[in-house]
N, C-alpha and C positions, 0 to 999 in steps of 0.2 A: 544550365539550370541555376537560377539565383535563389536567394533565401526565400523570397515570396513564393516562388513556384514550388519549392520544397514543402513549405507549409501547406499550400493548396493540395499537393499530392498526398500529404500525410492525413489530410481531412477526408480523403476518399476511403471507401470500403477496402479497396485494394491496398492502399497505403497503410491503413490500420492493420490489415491482416499480416503484412510483412514490411515493417518500416526500415529494416536494416539496409537494403539497397539504397534507400533515400538518405540514410545517415552516411553511407559511404560517399554519396555525391556531395553531401553537406561538408564533409571533411575536405573535399577539394577546394572549398571556398575559404578555408582557413580555420583558425580556432574560434572565430566569431564572424558574423556577417550581418549586414543590414537585411531586413525582411519587410521592406515597405516603410512608409512614413511612420516614424515614432516607434519602430519595433526593431529589436536586435536579437539574433539567435546566439546563444552560448552553446557552442558545439564541442569544443575540445574539453578534455578532462580538467585541465588546469583552469580554463576559463569558467567552466561551470562551477568548479569548486570556489573560485574567487567570488562569483556572484552570490553563492549560497552562504558564504561566510561574512560577507560585507553587509552590515546593518543599513548602509545607505541604499542597498537594494532591498526594499521592504515588500511585504505583501500588500496587495491592493486592499484598501480599507472598504469593507462592505457598506458601511454607512455612507462613505463618499460615493460609492457606486450607486447606491439607492438614490442619493441626492441628485446624481447626474442623470439617472434614468429611473423615474418614479415607478415604472412598470415592475421593477424588481421587487418592490415592497410587497407585492401581492403573491410572491413566490416563497412559500414557507421553507423550502429547501435552502434557498439563498440566505434568508435571514437566520435560520437555525445554525447552519454551518458557519455563518459569519460571526457568531458569538463564541465559537469554539477556538481553542488555541491554534487549530490548523490555519486559521485565517485572521489572527490578531497580531498586532505589532506591540513593541514595548510602549508603555510599561504593563499593559494588560496581559500580554503574553507571558511574561516572566512571573507575574503575580499568580496566575492560575496554574501555569505549568509546574511551579514549585510544589503545589498541592498534589499534583498527579504523579510527580516523578518518583516519589518514594515507593510507589507500588511496583515500579519497574527497575529498581536499582539492582546491582549485581547480586546482593545477598538475597533479596526477595525472589529473584528469578531462579537462583540456584536452589532455593528451598522448594520451588515448584516442580523440580525435576522428577521426584517420585510420583507426583500426581500426573505429570505428563506421560511418564512411562506406563502408568496404570491405564490411562485413557487410551494410549496407543494399543496396548494389549487387548483391551476390550473392543476397540473398533476393528482390529485385525480379526478378532473372533467373528464379529458381525460380517466382515468382508468375506471370510471363509464360508460362513453359513450361506450367504447370498449366492456365492459362486460355486457351491459344492457340486452342482450338477453340470458344471462347465459352461453355464450361460454367462454372457457378458454382464459385468457390473459397472456402473458409473462410478469411477474412482472419485470424481469431484464431489458427488453427493454423499457417497458412502463413507468417505474418509477425509478428503482434503478440506472440506467445509466443516465437518463435525469435530475434528480434533481441535482446531483453534477456537471454534465457538464454545466448546466445552470449557476450555482453559480460561478464556476471557470472561465468560459468564460466571465461572466459579470465583474469579477475582472480584467481579462486580457484585455478585450476590443474586444473580438472576436465577430463579427456580428452574430445576431441570426440565419440568414439563413445558416451559416456554421457549427453550433454547433453539429448537430447530425451525421456528417460525421466521427466523431473521434473515435467512439467505436472500430471499426474494426482495425483502424490504431494503436490505443493504445494497443490493444490486441496483434497485431503482433510485435510492437516495444518491448514490455516487454518480449518477448521470450529471448531477450538478457540478461535479469536479471536472467534467470533460469540456472540451472546446466546442460549445454548442453554437449553432448558427441560427437557431430559431427558438425564441422563448417558449414556444409550445412544446418543445422537447422536455421541459421541466415539469409537465403535468404529473407524470408518474413519480418523479422525485418529490414533488410537493405532497402528494398523497402519502408517500412513505414517511416523509418528515413529520407530518401530522400524527400518523399512527405511532411512530417511535417516540415522539414527544409525549403523547398521551400515555403510552405504556410506562415511561419513566416517571411521569407525574404521579401515577398511581403507585409505582414501586417506592418512590421517595416518601410519599405519605405513609405507606405501610412501614417503612424502615424507621421513620420518625416516631411512629407509635410503638413499634417493637424492634429496636435496634438489634443487629446481628454483627458478627465479626466479618464484615465485608466492606468493600470500597464505597458502595452506595450509602451505607449507614454512616461511614466516616465523613464523607463529603456533605451529606445531608445535615449532619450535626454542625459542621463548620459553617455551612450556609446559614443555619438558624442562629448560631451564636455570634458569628462574625461576618455579616453580609458584605463588609468591605473587602474581605478576602476573596469571596466568590458569591455573586448574586444568584438569585433563584433562576433567572433565565440562563446565566452562564452555566449553572449546575446542570440543567437539562441538556443544553447543547453539548457539553463536554462528556456527559454520560453517553449520549448517542454516538459521539465521535469515538470514545473508547471502545464501545461495542463494535461499531462498524470497522474501525481501523484495526481492532484487535484480531479480526479474523480475515478481513478482505485480502490484505496483502499476503498473509501466510497461506491462505487457500491457494492463491495464484503461485506462490513460491513452490508449494508442494506439487501442484499440477504441472507447472513448467518444468520442474526438476524431473518428474517421472517421465514426461514426454521426451526429455533429453536422454534419459537412461535407455529408453526404447531405441533411440537412434544411435546410442553409444553403448552397446552391451559390454564392451571391455571395461567401461567405467563401473557398470553394475557389478561385474565380476570382481573388480578391485575393491569395491565397497564391501562385498561379501567376505573377501579374504583379509581385509585390513590394509591392503596395499594403497588404497585411496582413503585419505582422511575425510571423515564426514564434514568437518569444518571447512576444508578447502573445497570440497564439492559444493557446499552451500554457497560459499563465496563466488564460485564460478557460475553457478546458476544465476545468482543475483547480477553478476556482471554480464553474462551472455544473453539472458532473456529476462530482463528486470521486470518485476511485477508493477513497478511505477516507471513510466517512460518519460514523463515531462512534468515540469512545474514552472511557475511564472513568478516574476518579481517586477517591481516598479522602481525605477530610479527616483529617489526623493531628495537628491542633492545635485548641485551643479558640479561640473568638472569631472564627471565619472566617465569611465570607458570600460569596455569588455574586450580584453585582449587587443587593445589598440583601436577598437571601433568606438567612436564617441557615443556616449549614452547620457545626454543631458537630462535634467530633471523632467519627469513625465514620460521617459522612454519605457516602454513595455519590453521586458526581457524574457524571452522564452528559453528556458534552460532544458536542453535536450539531454536528459539523463541517459537515455538509451544510446544516444550517439556518443556521449562522453565515455560511457563504459566500453565503447568500441573504438576508442581513439588510437590510431596507429602510432601516435607520438608517445603514448603512455603504455601500450601493450604490444608485445611482439605477436604478430599475426592474430589480431583481435577477432578475425572471422572464425577462428578455430575454437572449439570447446575443449578446454584443457584444464582439468581439475588439479594439475600439478603446479599451477601458477602459485607463486608466493607473493606477498605484499601487493595483493590485488587492489584492495581499497575501492570497491565499486561505490558509486554515488547513489545507489538505489534507495537508500534510506535518507537521502538529503544530506544536509550539512549545516554547520553553524548553529544558531539558536533554535532552529526548527528541525534539528536532527530527530528522527523518529523515536519517540519515547519507548516503543515496544520492540525496538530492533533486537535487543538481547533475547527477548522472549521468542520472537519469530525464528531467530537462528537456532535457539535451543530446541524448539519444537521440530524443526527440520532435521537437526543433527540426531535427534532421538528417533524420529519417525521413519526416515528413509532406510537406514540400516535394518531396523526391525521389520519393515515391510519386505525387504529383499530376503532376509533370513527366513521369514515365515513362508514366503511363496517363491521357491526356487524356480518355478516355471511361470512366473508372472509374465504376461504377454499382452500386447494390444488385443482388444476384443471388438474392434470396429473403428469407424472413422471418427476422430474427435472433432468437436466443433469449438471454435474460438468465439469469445465474446467480441462483438463489433465495437471495440473501444480502443482509444489511443492512449489516454493517460494511465489507466489501470489495465494492464495486459494479462490475460489469463484465459483459461478454457471454461466454456460453459459445460461441456461434457467431455469425458475421457474414458471410453469403455475399456475395460480390462478383463482378462480371464485369469483365474487364480489357481485352477486345479492342476 
């Protein structure tokens, strides 16, 4: 199996459902491998890290993509996300990211911990009430989505009555981040992009009229006073990004983590007694079943290579984060779930200039939520057959039934 066939298999429903056997086959090809004309796979941990940290491997510029394929201009999801820091290179990326970063620094995240603990307790009460009669409860909807969406919406300033409308919209919008094969697949993403942009247009207008102590008010003021720092279109795109990224990855981290605990009850017991550290458990979930499996870069300089595989300018590099996190050259027995690993450093949040802004917050939410969940429900158990979302880039569960009595 060569690099091209591995990508073809990953694009199938079967491959997306369980990509890890394909990653094992990919490692047999080396740390990197060609995958057809103009494409290279970054497979090993060191190779993936190299690409993520080298600015000569840049993000694909959305404006250039639209210029190359004018059909993309009609897709609101492509143009909206293309204006966000997720898909911008220097200098625009650094200019806007610097405005967002202060909301996620170590001090601000630590200050959020009491609010996260209170939200966890409130949601666990709701989970207990829903499952009091022994009926299965969908953990994804009742807890894994609601916790991070409450936290990010509190930061942004989204009113409480609006917060639970966003799960479906975010799920649809993120289709635009997948490796799509037909532009028709973007229809739902475009609808979601329009609705989310419309929502934040109205919220920004409201905050400009009546500012509050929240991130939307702060960014709206900056955009009005210094549009050279962030334009109106960039403001909307990045507010949508912060909302969606603020809960999408954490939702999957919580769901993937609980599913692993059901498969490894000894780890659940260790978390309950303190024998397993929540931070190490979180790291191992991120490594073993990463919420983000893949990202891409474009070689924008000559003379580049990926672990010895030539990558001349114009080469598209597919960074297999899920494979890198299972690299046998980096991890002893990577196929085993082992929360006692130290110095794990999974690449699930990316690396370099585009390292995830919300990584501290996501980790903190998981480290608070999972032990509290296990302490509250000693008999927590699977309540039915879970369903995975049919996605490759963003990996998580659509439903995860549990019983709590």
